[in-house]
C-alpha positions as CSV (number, residue, x, y, z in Angstrom):
1,M,0.0,0.0,0.0
2,N,1.2,3.6,-0.7
3,E,2.5,6.1,1.8
4,L,0.8,9.4,2.6
5,K,2.9,12.4,1.9
6,L,2.3,16.1,2.8
7,S,4.5,18.5,1.0
8,G,4.5,22.2,2.0
9,L,0.9,21.9,3.1
10,T,-0.4,25.4,4.0
11,K,-3.8,26.8,4.9
12,F,-4.8,30.5,5.3
13,F,-8.1,31.8,6.5
14,G,-7.9,35.3,5.3
15,D,-4.7,36.7,6.8
16,F,-4.5,34.0,9.4
17,A,-2.1,31.1,8.8
18,A,-3.7,28.1,10.3
19,V,-1.2,25.6,8.9
20,Q,2.2,26.5,7.5
21,D,4.6,24.4,5.4
22,V,3.9,21.0,6.8
23,D,6.2,18.4,5.4
24,V,5.5,14.9,6.7
25,T,5.5,11.4,5.3
26,V,3.5,8.6,6.9
27,Q,4.5,5.0,5.8
28,A,1.9,2.5,4.8
29,D,2.0,0.5,8.0
30,E,2.6,3.5,10.3
31,V,0.6,5.5,12.8
32,L,1.4,9.2,13.1
33,C,-0.1,11.3,15.9
34,L,-0.5,15.0,15.3
35,L,-0.1,16.4,18.8
36,G,-0.4,19.9,20.1
37,P,-2.5,22.4,22.1
38,S,-5.9,23.6,20.9
39,G,-5.7,25.9,17.8
40,C,-2.3,24.6,16.7
41,G,-3.6,23.5,13.3
42,K,-3.7,19.7,13.7
43,T,-7.4,19.2,12.9
44,T,-7.1,21.6,9.9
45,T,-4.2,19.5,8.6
46,L,-6.3,16.3,9.0
47,R,-9.2,17.9,7.2
48,M,-6.9,18.9,4.3
49,I,-5.8,15.3,4.0
50,A,-9.4,14.2,3.9
51,G,-10.3,16.9,1.4
52,L,-12.7,18.6,3.7
53,E,-10.6,21.7,3.6
54,S,-8.8,23.0,0.5
55,A,-5.1,23.7,0.8
56,T,-3.9,27.3,0.1
57,K,-0.7,25.8,-1.2
58,G,1.2,22.6,-0.9
59,C,0.3,19.0,-1.9
60,V,-1.2,15.8,-0.5
61,F,0.0,12.6,-2.1
62,F,-1.1,9.0,-1.8
63,G,2.0,7.3,-3.1
64,D,2.9,9.1,-6.3
65,R,-0.7,10.3,-6.9
66,D,-1.3,14.0,-6.2
67,V,-4.9,14.2,-4.7
68,T,-4.7,17.8,-3.6
69,A,-7.4,19.0,-6.1
70,L,-9.6,15.9,-5.6
71,P,-12.9,16.3,-3.6
72,A,-13.3,14.3,-0.4
73,R,-15.5,11.7,-2.1
74,D,-12.7,10.8,-4.5
75,R,-9.9,10.4,-2.0
76,D,-11.0,7.1,-0.5
77,V,-10.1,7.8,3.1
78,A,-11.8,6.6,6.2
79,M,-12.3,9.1,9.0
80,A,-13.6,8.8,12.5
81,F,-14.6,12.0,14.3
82,Q,-14.7,12.7,18.0
83,F,-18.5,12.6,17.7
84,Y,-19.8,9.1,17.0
85,A,-22.3,10.0,14.3
86,L,-23.8,6.5,14.3
87,Y,-27.0,5.7,12.4
88,P,-29.7,5.5,15.2
89,D,-32.0,3.2,13.3
90,L,-29.4,0.7,12.4
91,T,-28.0,-2.0,14.7
92,V,-24.3,-2.2,15.6
93,G,-23.7,-4.8,13.0
94,Q,-25.5,-2.8,10.3
95,N,-23.6,0.4,11.3
96,L,-20.3,-1.5,11.0
97,V,-20.9,-3.0,7.6
98,Y,-22.6,0.0,6.1
99,P,-19.4,1.3,4.5
100,L,-18.7,-2.1,2.9
101,Q,-22.3,-2.3,1.5
102,A,-21.8,1.2,0.1
103,E,-18.7,0.0,-1.7
104,G,-20.5,-3.0,-3.1
105,A,-18.7,-5.7,-1.1
106,S,-20.2,-9.2,-1.3
107,P,-22.3,-10.4,1.7
108,E,-19.6,-13.1,2.4
109,E,-16.8,-10.5,2.4
110,A,-18.8,-8.2,4.7
111,A,-19.6,-10.9,7.1
112,D,-16.0,-12.1,7.3
113,R,-14.7,-8.5,8.0
114,L,-17.5,-7.8,10.5
115,G,-16.5,-10.9,12.5
116,Q,-12.9,-9.8,12.6
117,I,-13.5,-6.3,13.7
118,A,-16.2,-7.2,16.2
119,D,-13.9,-9.7,17.8
120,I,-11.0,-7.3,18.1
121,L,-13.1,-4.5,19.4
122,Q,-15.1,-6.8,21.7
123,L,-18.4,-5.9,20.0
124,S,-19.6,-9.4,19.2
125,E,-22.1,-9.5,22.0
126,V,-23.8,-6.2,21.0
127,L,-24.1,-6.6,17.2
128,D,-27.9,-6.7,17.4
129,R,-28.3,-3.7,19.7
130,Y,-29.0,-0.1,18.6
131,P,-26.8,2.9,19.4
132,H,-29.2,4.1,22.2
133,Q,-28.7,0.8,24.0
134,L,-24.9,1.2,24.1
135,S,-22.5,2.6,26.6
136,E,-20.2,5.5,25.6
137,G,-17.2,3.2,25.3
138,E,-19.2,0.8,23.0
139,K,-20.4,3.7,20.8
140,Q,-16.8,4.8,20.4
141,R,-15.7,1.3,19.5
142,V,-18.4,1.1,16.9
143,A,-17.3,4.5,15.4
144,V,-13.8,3.2,15.2
145,G,-14.8,-0.1,13.8
146,R,-16.9,1.5,11.1
147,C,-13.8,3.4,10.0
148,V,-11.3,0.5,10.0
149,I,-13.6,-2.1,8.5
150,R,-12.7,-0.7,5.1
151,A,-9.4,-0.8,3.2
152,P,-9.1,2.9,2.1
153,N,-6.0,4.9,1.1
154,A,-5.6,6.2,4.7
155,F,-7.3,6.1,8.1
156,L,-7.9,9.5,9.8
157,F,-8.9,9.9,13.5
158,D,-9.9,13.3,15.0
159,E,-9.7,13.2,18.8
160,P,-11.2,9.7,18.9
161,L,-11.1,9.4,22.7
162,S,-11.8,12.9,23.8
163,R,-15.4,12.3,25.0
164,L,-14.6,9.3,27.2
165,D,-13.8,9.2,30.8
166,A,-10.3,8.3,32.0
167,K,-11.0,4.6,32.5
168,L,-12.6,4.2,29.1
169,R,-9.8,6.1,27.5
170,D,-7.3,3.6,29.0
171,E,-9.3,0.7,27.7
172,M,-9.8,2.2,24.2
173,R,-6.2,3.1,23.7
174,G,-5.3,-0.6,23.8
175,S,-8.3,-1.6,21.7
176,I,-7.5,0.9,18.9
177,R,-3.8,0.2,19.0
178,K,-4.6,-3.5,18.5
179,V,-6.8,-2.8,15.5
180,L,-4.2,-0.4,14.0
181,A,-1.6,-3.1,14.2
182,T,-3.6,-5.3,11.8
183,L,-3.9,-2.5,9.2
184,D,-1.5,-1.9,6.2
185,R,-2.5,1.7,5.7
186,P,-1.1,5.1,6.7
187,T,-2.9,6.3,9.8
188,V,-3.1,9.8,11.2
189,I,-4.5,10.5,14.7
190,V,-5.2,14.0,15.9
191,T,-5.0,14.4,19.7
192,H,-4.1,17.0,22.4
193,D,-3.5,14.2,24.9
194,Q,0.2,13.3,25.0
195,L,-0.4,10.0,26.7
196,E,-2.6,8.9,23.7
197,A,0.2,10.1,21.3
198,M,2.9,8.3,23.3
199,T,1.1,5.0,23.5
200,M,-0.7,4.9,20.1
201,G,1.7,6.5,17.7
202,D,4.7,5.0,15.9
203,R,5.8,8.6,15.5
204,I,4.6,11.9,16.9
205,A,4.4,15.3,15.1
206,V,4.3,18.1,17.7
207,M,2.6,21.2,16.3
208,R,2.5,24.8,17.5
209,D,0.9,27.8,15.7
210,G,0.4,25.8,12.5
211,K,3.9,24.5,12.3
212,V,5.5,21.2,13.0
213,E,8.1,21.7,15.7
214,Q,9.4,18.1,15.8
215,V,8.7,14.7,14.3
216,G,10.0,11.5,15.9
217,R,9.4,8.3,17.7
218,P,7.7,8.9,21.1
219,L,10.7,8.1,23.2
220,D,13.0,10.2,21.0
221,V,10.7,13.2,21.3
222,F,10.5,12.7,25.1
223,E,14.2,12.3,25.7
224,R,15.5,14.6,23.0
225,P,13.0,17.5,22.5
226,A,13.9,19.7,19.6
227,N,13.3,23.0,21.5
228,T,11.9,24.4,24.8
229,F,8.3,24.3,23.5
230,V,8.4,20.5,22.9
231,A,10.3,20.0,26.2
232,G,7.6,21.8,28.1
233,F,4.7,20.2,26.3
234,I,5.8,16.6,26.3
235,G,6.0,14.8,29.6
236,T,3.7,14.6,32.7
237,P,4.8,16.3,34.8
238,Q,6.4,18.7,32.3
239,M,10.2,19.3,32.1
240,N,11.7,21.9,34.4
241,L,13.1,24.8,32.4
242,I,15.5,27.3,34.1
243,S,16.5,30.4,32.2
244,G,20.0,31.8,32.6
245,R,23.0,33.4,30.9
246,C,26.2,31.8,29.7
247,I,29.2,33.4,31.5
248,A,31.9,30.9,30.6
249,A,32.2,28.4,27.8
250,N,35.5,26.6,27.1
251,D,36.8,23.1,26.5
252,R,36.4,22.1,30.1
253,E,33.5,24.0,31.6
254,L,30.2,25.6,30.8
255,A,29.1,28.1,33.5
256,I,25.6,29.5,33.6
257,E,24.4,32.4,35.8
258,T,20.7,32.4,36.9
259,A,19.2,34.7,39.5
260,G,22.5,35.3,41.2
261,H,23.5,31.7,41.2
262,T,26.2,30.1,39.1
263,I,25.8,26.5,37.8
264,S,28.8,24.8,36.3
265,V,28.8,21.6,34.2
266,S,31.3,19.9,32.0
267,S,31.3,21.2,28.5
268,D,32.7,18.0,27.0
269,P,29.4,16.2,26.3
270,F,28.0,19.0,24.0
271,Q,28.7,19.2,20.3
272,T,28.6,23.1,20.3
273,L,28.6,25.7,23.1
274,P,26.7,28.9,23.4
275,P,28.8,32.1,23.2
276,E,29.5,33.9,26.4
277,G,26.7,36.3,27.3
278,A,24.1,34.3,25.4
279,E,20.7,33.5,27.0
280,V,20.3,29.8,27.6
281,T,17.9,27.4,29.2
282,M,18.6,24.3,31.3
283,G,16.0,21.6,31.4
284,F,15.6,18.4,33.4
285,R,12.7,16.0,34.0
286,P,11.1,16.0,37.5
287,R,12.0,12.3,37.8
288,A,15.7,13.3,37.4
289,A,15.5,15.4,40.5
290,A,16.8,13.3,43.3
291,R,17.4,13.7,47.1
292,S,21.1,13.2,46.4
293,A,23.0,12.9,43.1
294,E,26.4,13.7,41.7
295,G,25.9,16.7,39.4
296,I,24.4,20.1,39.7
297,S,22.7,21.3,42.9
298,L,20.1,23.9,43.2
299,K,20.5,25.1,46.8
300,S,17.8,26.1,49.2
301,A,14.6,25.6,47.2
302,K,11.5,26.1,49.2
303,V,8.5,23.7,49.0
304,F,5.2,25.4,48.4
305,L,3.1,22.4,47.3
306,C,3.2,18.6,47.5
307,E,0.9,16.4,45.4
308,N,0.5,12.9,46.7
309,M,0.4,10.5,43.7
310,G,0.4,7.2,45.6
311,A,3.8,5.7,45.4
312,E,5.3,9.0,44.3
313,T,5.0,12.6,45.4
314,L,5.3,15.6,43.1
315,V,7.0,18.4,45.0
316,H,6.7,22.0,43.8
317,S,9.4,24.3,45.1
318,D,10.5,27.9,44.5
319,W,14.2,28.3,43.6
320,A,15.4,31.8,43.0
321,G,12.0,32.9,41.8
322,Q,11.6,29.9,39.4
323,S,9.2,27.0,40.0
324,I,10.9,23.6,40.2
325,R,9.1,20.2,40.2
326,A,10.6,17.1,41.7
327,L,9.0,13.7,41.4
328,L,10.1,11.6,44.4
329,Q,9.6,8.1,45.6
330,G,7.5,8.0,48.8
331,P,6.7,11.1,50.8
332,G,8.2,14.5,49.8
333,W,9.3,17.3,51.9
334,P,6.9,19.2,54.2
335,E,5.5,22.5,52.7
336,G,7.7,25.4,53.7
337,Q,10.8,23.3,54.1
338,A,14.0,24.4,52.4
339,H,15.9,21.7,50.5
340,D,18.5,21.1,47.7
341,V,17.5,19.8,44.3
342,E,20.2,17.5,42.9
343,V,20.3,16.6,39.3
344,S,22.8,14.4,37.5
345,E,24.6,16.1,34.6
346,V,23.6,13.3,32.2
347,A,19.9,14.2,32.8
348,L,20.5,17.8,31.9
349,T,19.2,19.2,28.6
350,L,20.6,22.4,27.3
351,F,18.9,24.8,25.0
352,G,20.6,27.7,23.1
353,P,19.6,31.3,22.7
354,D,16.9,30.5,20.0
355,G,15.4,27.8,22.2
356,T,16.8,24.9,20.1
357,R,18.3,22.0,22.0
358,I,22.1,21.7,21.9
359,R,23.0,18.2,20.7
360,R,25.3,15.9,22.6
361,K,28.4,14.2,21.0
362,S,26.9,10.8,21.9
363,E,24.0,11.4,19.5
364,Q,26.5,12.0,16.7
365,E,28.4,8.8,17.6
366,A,25.1,6.8,17.7
367,A,23.8,8.2,14.4
C-alpha cells in the first residue's frame, strides 16, 4: 500500500495562517499522531488530508498520486470523528458493515470482515443492539470499527477518545492500537493528549501555531526534545526549564548564571557551546531530580506544594523565583521546608539562545 505524503501543506483563513509548510510522510503501516495544544492546526491538517478543507498551497500525495485537487469523495479515506455519528435506526452490525455495502462488497466478504472487527473491538455480544442501547465506550468502538472495517487509502482519526472518561480512554487506547496493528494503511490520529500520542503512535508530530516543531518516535521526542516548547509540552509532569546566561564556555567548563547563582557543568558532552553572554535554558525532568546525586545542585529551594500521587510525590518548590518540580519516591518534603534539588549532569538538557536543543556528542556517535 502507498504512503501518505504532505509537502509544504499550508492553509490560510484570510490573513491567518492556520497551517504552515507541513512536510510529513506517513508510511503504509505507520501510525502518526498529530499532537499539540488547541488551535495549533492539527485538525485543519487532517481535514486537508481528507479533502474537507482546500489547501492554500502545498500538496497531498497518496503514493505518487497527487490528490490535492480531488474532492473528499474521490480520495477514498476513512475518517472517525470525536462525535460518534452513528445511524440510530441501524444495529451495531449494520452500522459496522454499512461502508462495505456502500462500496459493493459481497455479503460473504462483509460478514467475514465484520466478524474480525467485532472480535478485536469486543463488540460481538452487542451486534444486534441499537446505538441508544450502548455505553459511551461501546459507541466509540463502533465508530472506530466502522472506520477501520474498510481498506481505504488512509485512516484518519480526529480526537477519537476525547469524549470518554479516564477509565474508558485507558481501555480504548489498547483496543484501537490492537486494531491499527492489523492494518496496512497510513494512519493519522489528531490528539491533544500526549499519553494517547505516546502510546498509540509509531511517531509523533508536535505542532504549534500551525507549524510542525518536531517529528520523531515517542521516546525520542520525550528524551531529545527539539526545543523548549516541545520540552515543556511533552511529559507529565512537564520538564523543568531554568533560564540563565552563559558566563563561561571553554573546552572544560560551561558556566551559567541564573538569579544570582552560578551553575557549572562539563562542556565536553556537547557538540557546540553557546557564546559567552548568550541567553540559555537548562532543562531536566522531574523524575531526574533526586534527594542526592552527583551533578548540579540547586541550593535552598523552598517547598510550596506537595501532590501525593500514591507511590510518588510531586513536590513543587520555589528556587530563586523559578518553579521547580521534583517527582520523588515515597513522601516528599513538608511544605515550607528548604531543600536542595540534585540533578545528574547526564539528565540535563541544554537549549541555546533560540530555544533549540544543543545536541550531545553521543548522539552524533550513535547516528
